[in-house]
Structures are given as C-alpha cells and as structure tokens.
DOMARGU-176964 format. One record per atom (N, C-alpha, C): residue number from 1; atom name; x, y, z. Coordinates in steps of 0.001 Angstrom, whole numbers, padded with zeros to 6 digits. Last residue first. Layout:
NUM,CA,X,Y,Z
...
This chain:
191,N,-014576,-004166,-015677
191,CA,-015423,-004911,-016672
191,C,-014499,-005380,-017748
190,N,-013700,-004161,-012274
190,CA,-013271,-003872,-013701
190,C,-014105,-004691,-014585
189,N,-015856,-003007,-009754
189,CA,-015228,-004141,-010360
189,C,-014895,-003768,-011823
188,N,-015679,-001125,-006710
188,CA,-016010,-001225,-008164
188,C,-015360,-002458,-008653
187,N,-017091,-000049,-003589
187,CA,-016121,-000871,-004416
187,C,-016627,-000817,-005797
186,N,-019002,001128,-002186
186,CA,-017659,001630,-001987
186,C,-016664,000913,-002790
185,N,-021453,000859,-004581
185,CA,-021265,001181,-003195
185,C,-019853,001770,-003026
184,N,-020033,000429,-007516
184,CA,-021105,-000237,-006733
184,C,-020755,000036,-005257
183,N,-019223,001382,-010756
183,CA,-019137,001628,-009348
183,C,-020350,001011,-008701
182,N,-017338,-000026,-013216
182,CA,-018664,000096,-012734
182,C,-018662,000263,-011245
181,N,-014903,001459,-015330
181,CA,-015257,000790,-014120
181,C,-016733,000949,-013880
180,N,-012709,001290,-018135
180,CA,-013996,001618,-017610
180,C,-014300,000810,-016403
179,N,-009312,002297,-017452
179,CA,-010284,001378,-018087
179,C,-011580,001687,-017425
178,N,-007044,003692,-016830
178,CA,-008287,004422,-016968
178,C,-009365,003617,-017649
177,N,-004852,001961,-016840
177,CA,-005535,002291,-015514
177,C,-006804,003039,-015648
176,N,-004878,-000707,-019330
176,CA,-004660,000778,-018980
176,C,-005432,001115,-017717
175,N,-003238,-003755,-019292
175,CA,-004516,-003012,-019001
175,C,-004204,-001592,-018652
174,N,-000739,-004588,-020280
174,CA,-001913,-005373,-020657
174,C,-003260,-004658,-020359
173,N,001356,-002307,-021841
173,CA,000751,-002637,-020599
173,C,-000473,-003424,-020912
172,N,004380,-001954,-023517
172,CA,003005,-002449,-023606
172,C,002537,-002865,-022284
171,N,007034,-001164,-023824
171,CA,006106,-000349,-023034
171,C,004710,-000771,-023125
170,N,008457,-003206,-025096
170,CA,008061,-002020,-025828
170,C,007017,-001192,-025060
169,N,007391,-005959,-022985
169,CA,008259,-005388,-024052
169,C,007661,-004080,-024715
168,N,007194,-006224,-019606
168,CA,006421,-006009,-020839
168,C,007282,-005342,-021857
167,N,008461,-006593,-017152
167,CA,008814,-007460,-018249
167,C,007951,-007298,-019455
166,N,008000,-004718,-015210
166,CA,007158,-005935,-015220
166,C,007422,-006885,-016397
165,N,009897,-002835,-015683
165,CA,009778,-003349,-014341
165,C,008975,-004568,-014259
164,N,009200,-002175,-018320
164,CA,010380,-002945,-018073
164,C,010430,-003595,-016694
163,N,006911,-000564,-017839
163,CA,006738,-001880,-018563
163,C,008003,-002755,-018279
162,N,008136,001581,-016588
162,CA,007073,000799,-015870
162,C,006913,-000535,-016491
161,N,009801,002442,-018660
161,CA,010359,001949,-017422
161,C,009389,001100,-016586
160,N,007903,003181,-020639
160,CA,008855,002074,-020916
160,C,009456,001552,-019611
159,N,006633,005257,-019274
159,CA,005863,004077,-019681
159,C,006840,002954,-019936
158,N,008765,007072,-019063
158,CA,008088,006513,-017907
158,C,007333,005241,-018163
157,N,009255,007750,-021704
157,CA,010311,007023,-020950
157,C,009717,006341,-019750
156,N,006923,009032,-022215
156,CA,007172,007878,-022971
156,C,008252,007027,-022262
155,N,007167,011233,-020466
155,CA,006070,010303,-020316
155,C,006281,008932,-021036
154,N,009306,012482,-021597
154,CA,009465,011920,-020234
154,C,008361,010868,-019964
153,N,008164,013467,-023883
153,CA,009239,012454,-024016
153,C,009435,011795,-022671
152,N,006399,015279,-022751
152,CA,005856,014190,-023507
152,C,006934,013094,-023704
151,N,008249,017023,-021528
151,CA,007343,016259,-020671
151,C,006775,015050,-021466
150,N,009377,018293,-023690
150,CA,010168,017370,-022931
150,C,009361,016481,-022023
149,N,006849,018387,-026330
149,CA,007589,018969,-025212
149,C,008449,017918,-024516
148,N,005068,017690,-028236
148,CA,006475,017411,-028478
148,C,007415,017989,-027362
147,N,002570,018483,-027564
147,CA,002868,017169,-027390
147,C,004385,016753,-027589
146,N,002870,021805,-026036
146,CA,002700,020963,-027111
146,C,003114,019530,-026766
145,N,001091,022948,-023026
145,CA,002286,022778,-023890
145,C,002088,021746,-025002
144,N,-002279,024468,-023257
144,CA,-001179,023626,-022601
144,C,000017,023419,-023595
143,N,-002987,027992,-023623
143,CA,-002981,026616,-024103
143,C,-001945,025757,-023444
142,N,-004215,029892,-020891
142,CA,-003248,029747,-021869
142,C,-003271,028312,-022393
141,N,-006246,029613,-019081
141,CA,-006357,030736,-019936
141,C,-005330,030654,-021092
140,N,-007712,026381,-018525
140,CA,-006666,027385,-018389
140,C,-006794,028469,-019444
139,N,-010849,025671,-017157
139,CA,-010073,025683,-018379
139,C,-008963,026725,-018253
138,N,-012928,023810,-015110
138,CA,-011861,024841,-015187
138,C,-011104,024640,-016488
137,N,-014985,021994,-014736
137,CA,-015059,022774,-015913
137,C,-013935,023817,-015948
136,N,-014862,020283,-012667
136,CA,-015655,021479,-012445
136,C,-015623,022438,-013600
135,N,-012992,018456,-013455
135,CA,-014414,018048,-013400
135,C,-015359,019210,-013147
134,N,-010602,019932,-013186
134,CA,-011080,019533,-014522
134,C,-012536,019206,-014515
133,N,-010434,020172,-010364
133,CA,-010539,021335,-011219
133,C,-011090,020985,-012567
132,N,-010306,017455,-009722
132,CA,-011307,018278,-009120
132,C,-011495,019490,-009996
131,N,-007953,016639,-011062
131,CA,-009287,016137,-011487
131,C,-010412,016941,-010908
130,N,-006091,018145,-009583
130,CA,-006275,018394,-010993
130,C,-007619,017944,-011467
129,N,-006374,016903,-007109
129,CA,-006658,018359,-007189
129,C,-006878,018689,-008685
128,N,-005511,014372,-007750
128,CA,-006982,014553,-007330
128,C,-007321,016075,-007470
127,N,-002799,014908,-008079
127,CA,-003589,014404,-009192
127,C,-005130,014591,-008963
126,N,-002100,015647,-005518
126,CA,-002006,016632,-006579
126,C,-002827,016221,-007782
125,N,-002493,013180,-004200
125,CA,-003327,014361,-003815
125,C,-003268,015418,-004902
124,N,-000655,011608,-005482
124,CA,-002051,011242,-005534
124,C,-002950,012463,-005296
123,N,001660,012892,-004679
123,CA,001331,013028,-006053
123,C,-000130,012597,-006237
122,N,001570,012336,-001945
122,CA,001636,013720,-002327
122,C,001157,013778,-003769
121,N,001748,009502,-002047
121,CA,000550,010086,-001568
121,C,000465,011574,-002040
120,N,004472,009323,-002902
120,CA,003389,008792,-003756
120,C,002045,009471,-003335
119,N,005719,010304,-000593
119,CA,005812,010990,-001865
119,C,004760,010579,-002898
118,N,004959,008394,001299
118,CA,004521,009732,001484
118,C,004665,010512,000154
117,N,003488,005234,000826
117,CA,004722,006034,000534
117,C,004350,007516,000491
116,N,002394,002064,002099
116,CA,002185,003479,001816
116,C,003539,004219,001612
115,N,003780,000455,-000711
115,CA,002813,001420,-000170
115,C,002615,001074,001303
114,N,006845,000369,-002363
114,CA,005926,-000207,-001485
114,C,005016,000854,-000954
113,N,007502,001351,-005823
113,CA,007583,001595,-004372
113,C,006448,000765,-003618
112,N,007130,000537,-008598
112,CA,008428,000514,-007975
112,C,008507,000598,-006380
111,N,004595,000755,-009525
111,CA,005293,-000479,-009834
111,C,006608,-000587,-009033
110,N,004024,003293,-008780
110,CA,003142,002252,-008238
110,C,003877,000896,-008513
109,N,005687,004834,-010442
109,CA,006066,004625,-009047
109,C,005236,003576,-008356
108,N,004295,004737,-012886
108,CA,005689,004203,-012759
108,C,005929,003867,-011310
107,N,001797,005924,-012239
107,CA,001813,004584,-012918
107,C,003180,004006,-012720
106,N,002540,008396,-011093
106,CA,001817,007369,-010241
106,C,001878,005952,-010872
105,N,003780,009631,-013331
105,CA,004526,009413,-012110
105,C,003855,008284,-011272
104,N,001563,009718,-015064
104,CA,002766,008903,-015435
104,C,003616,008650,-014199
103,N,-000161,011514,-013574
103,CA,-000560,010130,-013961
103,C,000631,009216,-014231
102,N,001395,013823,-013558
102,CA,001078,013132,-012292
102,C,000679,011695,-012544
101,N,001437,014353,-016342
101,CA,002693,014245,-015658
101,C,002449,013474,-014328
100,N,-001284,014614,-017031
100,CA,-000548,013420,-017476
100,C,000827,013223,-016824
99,N,-001882,017006,-015379
99,CA,-002508,015705,-015241
99,C,-001716,014544,-015761
98,N,-000472,019303,-016250
98,CA,-000095,018700,-014988
98,C,-000631,017218,-014901
97,N,-001724,020147,-018612
97,CA,-000358,019726,-018700
97,C,000026,018884,-017422
96,N,-004386,020757,-017697
96,CA,-004178,019853,-018849
96,C,-002753,019324,-018960
95,N,-003870,022581,-015685
95,CA,-004264,021302,-015274
95,C,-004125,020317,-016487
94,N,-002441,025089,-014831
94,CA,-002401,024446,-016128
94,C,-002667,022950,-015884
93,N,-002177,026546,-012508
93,CA,-003528,026070,-012877
93,C,-003577,025524,-014353
92,N,000242,026909,-011531
92,CA,-000178,027889,-012562
92,C,-001520,027551,-013060
91,N,000336,024679,-009923
91,CA,000288,026034,-009268
91,C,-000077,027118,-010208
90,N,000590,022779,-011977
90,CA,-000664,022816,-011186
90,C,-000796,024228,-010426
89,N,003145,023292,-012911
89,CA,001988,023495,-013832
89,C,000663,023567,-012990
88,N,004612,022578,-010679
88,CA,004690,024040,-011186
88,C,003469,024247,-012102
87,N,003974,019927,-010493
87,CA,003508,020857,-009399
87,C,003578,022300,-009888
86,N,005311,019081,-012844
86,CA,003832,018908,-012700
86,C,003337,019888,-011666
85,N,007886,019482,-011895
85,CA,007427,020236,-013014
85,C,005867,020195,-013012
84,N,007970,017538,-009894
84,CA,008163,018992,-009556
84,C,007662,019856,-010721
83,N,007628,015290,-011511
83,CA,006603,015584,-010489
83,C,006765,017101,-010120
82,N,010040,015314,-013016
82,CA,008741,015530,-013639
82,C,007628,015944,-012681
81,N,011812,014684,-010896
81,CA,011871,015909,-011554
81,C,010610,016317,-012347
80,N,010923,012105,-010314
80,CA,010831,013115,-009268
80,C,010962,014530,-009853
79,N,011366,010901,-012743
79,CA,009959,010949,-012315
79,C,009906,012055,-011201
78,N,014130,010935,-012945
78,CA,013329,011644,-013966
78,C,011887,011861,-013440
77,N,014646,009262,-010641
77,CA,015045,010658,-010605
77,C,014341,011432,-011651
76,N,013582,006859,-011663
76,CA,012996,007482,-010440
76,C,013386,008973,-010289
75,N,015335,006466,-013810
75,CA,013884,006772,-014082
75,C,013252,007350,-012884
74,N,017668,005968,-012447
74,CA,017558,007172,-013327
74,C,016141,007497,-013580
73,N,016893,003614,-011258
73,CA,017323,004710,-010430
73,C,017196,006091,-011251
72,N,016580,001947,-013463
72,CA,015376,002350,-012681
72,C,015694,003503,-011717
71,N,019253,001915,-014361
71,CA,018234,002440,-015252
71,C,017003,002866,-014452
70,N,020543,000593,-012166
70,CA,020887,002038,-012561
70,C,019852,002696,-013420
69,N,017998,-000972,-010193
69,CA,019069,-001017,-011159
69,C,019443,000444,-011559
68,N,016765,-002141,-007335
68,CA,017040,-000895,-007976
68,C,018222,-000999,-008905
67,N,014403,-004658,-007179
67,CA,015847,-004382,-007013
67,C,016082,-003132,-007929
66,N,011084,-003597,-006105
66,CA,012035,-004188,-007028
66,C,013434,-003859,-006662
65,N,009790,-002171,-004249
65,CA,009209,-003503,-004612
65,C,010226,-004272,-005387
64,N,011225,-000179,-001665
64,CA,011031,-000569,-003006
64,C,010530,-001966,-003248
63,N,010573,002408,000637
63,CA,010773,000944,000453
63,C,010399,000606,-001022
62,N,012214,005384,001703
62,CA,011391,004726,000706
62,C,011700,003221,000633
61,N,012419,006244,005127
61,CA,013140,005874,003884
61,C,012111,005069,002959
60,N,010364,008879,006359
60,CA,010704,007490,006346
60,C,011489,007195,005096
59,N,009472,011490,005905
59,CA,010858,011303,006441
59,C,011260,009837,006527
58,N,006116,010655,006628
58,CA,007093,011696,006147
58,C,008442,011454,006818
57,N,004594,008926,008037
57,CA,005258,008381,006838
57,C,006431,009404,006406
56,N,003245,010246,010003
56,CA,004172,009174,010439
56,C,005018,008614,009261
55,N,001546,011760,008457
55,CA,002656,012466,009237
55,C,003681,011468,009722
54,N,-000286,009800,007465
54,CA,000651,010471,006633
54,C,001873,011080,007383
53,N,-000537,006855,009634
53,CA,-001007,008153,009108
53,C,000172,008836,008323
52,N,000174,003447,008659
52,CA,000350,004603,009487
52,C,-000289,005835,008815
51,N,-002087,000656,008102
51,CA,-001045,001634,007621
51,C,-001002,002894,008543
50,N,-003330,-001863,008771
50,CA,-003030,-000862,009758
50,C,-001900,000202,009271
49,N,-004057,-003644,006783
49,CA,-002665,-003605,007098
49,C,-002255,-002586,008215
48,N,-006813,-003087,006729
48,CA,-006386,-004469,007078
48,C,-004914,-004490,007510
47,N,-006536,-000442,005899
47,CA,-007197,-000745,007112
47,C,-006812,-002150,007640
46,N,-005215,-000679,003391
46,CA,-004673,000141,004497
46,C,-005292,-000183,005897
45,N,-007072,-002446,001998
45,CA,-005692,-002842,002291
45,C,-005081,-002004,003443
44,N,-010346,-002377,003367
44,CA,-009349,-001968,002382
44,C,-008031,-002414,002912
43,N,-012655,-002913,004846
43,CA,-011713,-004051,004664
43,C,-010681,-003709,003602
42,N,-014862,-001467,007120
42,CA,-013854,-001245,006077
42,C,-012909,-002358,006000
41,N,-018047,-002237,007540
41,CA,-016770,-002427,008179
41,C,-015675,-002493,007043
40,N,-020711,000212,007113
40,CA,-019922,-000941,006686
40,C,-018544,-001008,007442
39,N,-022082,002681,007431
39,CA,-022709,001362,007753
39,C,-021968,000193,007106
38,N,-021271,005268,007320
38,CA,-021460,004611,006071
38,C,-022081,003179,006239
37,N,-021079,006098,009994
37,CA,-021582,007071,008992
37,C,-021995,006281,007672
36,N,-020167,003914,011566
36,CA,-021317,004778,012070
36,C,-021847,005649,010989
35,N,-018168,002631,009940
35,CA,-019258,001856,010554
35,C,-020437,002727,010948
34,N,-016438,004602,009198
34,CA,-017077,003844,008166
34,C,-018313,003116,008793
33,N,-015701,005539,011817
33,CA,-016448,006379,010914
33,C,-017174,005609,009864
32,N,-014264,003336,012744
32,CA,-015445,003791,013497
32,C,-016334,004646,012569
31,N,-012202,003340,010841
31,CA,-013103,002242,010937
31,C,-014401,002608,011652
30,N,-010901,005758,011433
30,CA,-011477,005489,010070
30,C,-012500,004406,010142
29,N,-010060,005359,014027
29,CA,-011059,006466,013698
29,C,-011688,006209,012403
28,N,-008386,003099,013755
28,CA,-009539,003051,014611
28,C,-010523,004147,014381
27,N,-006376,004078,011926
27,CA,-007317,002967,011579
27,C,-008614,003020,012431
26,N,-005986,007666,012215
26,CA,-005601,006298,012452
26,C,-006761,005305,012080
25,N,-006129,010203,009699
25,CA,-006661,009525,010922
25,C,-006216,008139,011044
24,N,-005002,011070,007320
24,CA,-004930,011953,008541
24,C,-005337,011248,009812
23,N,-005633,009544,005198
23,CA,-004214,009618,005580
23,C,-004030,010300,006910
22,N,-008414,009701,005028
22,CA,-007810,008451,005034
22,C,-006340,008434,005557
21,N,-008747,012384,004649
21,CA,-009103,011874,005944
21,C,-008511,010499,006140
20,N,-008409,012886,001976
20,CA,-007277,012952,002832
20,C,-007483,012422,004213
19,N,-010913,010580,000621
19,CA,-010146,011795,000726
19,C,-009037,011754,001682
18,N,-011978,007976,000597
18,CA,-012737,009099,001265
18,C,-011899,010360,001507
17,N,-010810,006054,-001042
17,CA,-010210,006417,000301
17,C,-010863,007494,001012
16,N,-012221,003204,-002621
16,CA,-011958,004556,-002540
16,C,-011481,004899,-001163
15,N,-011190,000112,-004200
15,CA,-011743,000837,-003043
15,C,-011412,002324,-003183
14,N,-011941,-002555,-006286
14,CA,-011366,-001262,-006182
14,C,-011991,-000474,-005030
13,N,-011356,-005969,-006784
13,CA,-012048,-004945,-006072
13,C,-011257,-003686,-006030
12,N,-010873,-007571,-009920
12,CA,-010298,-007056,-008686
12,C,-011121,-005936,-008105
11,N,-011929,-008271,-012415
11,CA,-012525,-008765,-011213
11,C,-012012,-008284,-009899
10,N,-008844,-007842,-014016
10,CA,-010262,-008106,-014170
10,C,-010776,-008733,-012939
9,N,-006545,-005701,-012193
9,CA,-006913,-007007,-012870
9,C,-008407,-007085,-012934
8,N,-005398,-002563,-012796
8,CA,-006299,-003351,-012001
8,C,-006645,-004581,-012822
7,N,-002743,-000143,-012509
7,CA,-003363,-001250,-013197
7,C,-004245,-002076,-012300
6,N,-003664,003039,-011113
6,CA,-002813,001853,-011137
6,C,-003536,000882,-011984
5,N,-005497,005027,-010661
5,CA,-004138,005413,-011012
5,C,-003128,004263,-010999
4,N,-008851,005596,-011990
4,CA,-007891,004911,-011139
4,C,-006421,005261,-011636
3,N,-011915,007210,-011816
3,CA,-010629,007159,-012463
3,C,-009723,006405,-011395
2,N,-015376,006765,-012434
2,CA,-014234,006535,-011457
2,C,-013007,006540,-012220
1,N,-018352,008500,-012800
1,CA,-017181,008009,-013403
1,C,-016092,007823,-012286
C-alpha cells in the first residue's frame, strides 16, 4: 500500500524519496546511489530541480505559492499550533490522534508553501513516524481523543482553507490524497 500526502491528478507519476537520506545528501550522492544500487537515473522533481539538503533549508524564509490574505495567515498559524499539538501526541505515542493532525497540516501547507520547505519536511517525517508505528501494529494504551475535540474542528477549518486556496467551495476537494495507488517500481500511477 502507498499513502500520499497531497492531491494527485489522474495519470500523474508519484515518486518515493527513500527516506530521510533524500534530505540529508546532495543530488550527486542521491543520483549515484539510485544508479548503482537501484539501477535507474532518478528524475524526481528534487533531483531535476537540484533541491538543497535539509540543513541548508533550516532558517530560510518560507516561500509561498499564493498571496497571503489575513484568513490564510490565520490558517497558517492554526496549522503551526496544530502541528505542535500533533507532535505532543506523537511523543505520547498517541498515533491515532497525531496522524490526522499531521495529514491536515500537510494537505493545507502543500497548497500554500513552495517546496522544499523545512517545516513541511519536519511534518512529513513526523507523519511517516506515525505510519511506521501504525503499520507495525502499535496501539495506544489510552483511547484517542473524541471526534468533537478542538483538533477535529481545526481539521475542518484546515480543509476549508485548503479548498479556498484552490477555489473549491465548501471544502470539496476533487481527489482525496489517500486514493488507491498502484505501485510500479519507484513510481505509481493514480487509478
């Protein structure tokens, strides 16, 4: 199974990043490894665009895709606060509560920030940690928070903000990011 964290158009190629190595090594090292270990020449956006390593991104000003309105600025602040709450849940190993918080953050911020973005990458890694725990059968000892919690309301606001950024009324997204994917080698195609 492949899970994705952004909307994907039908027929669009989906690449994997081989873990944090993708952010820790420069393009030359990644490309050499893909050629010698996996026998392909990587053509992902980061390699084609020669994105910098993570350490070179930290402290850089965030670049936005859209003009920042007061409403979107407030949403970015809500998402930053929700991300911190998600991290608190992850540190308590409450994966069931942390996962939707991180997913909502990634969905909203993918529409707003230019990539690569250090804070977005941090959330991707936290999301992957949750998936790793969940896929290995980890279950919290305490039940997750109720769906009427402030985080549930924040998720609804996040969906509306992401939809507004793309002009979709009432928070409707044409394709959900957890749509079924068919994996083929290092790429997948949305069905």
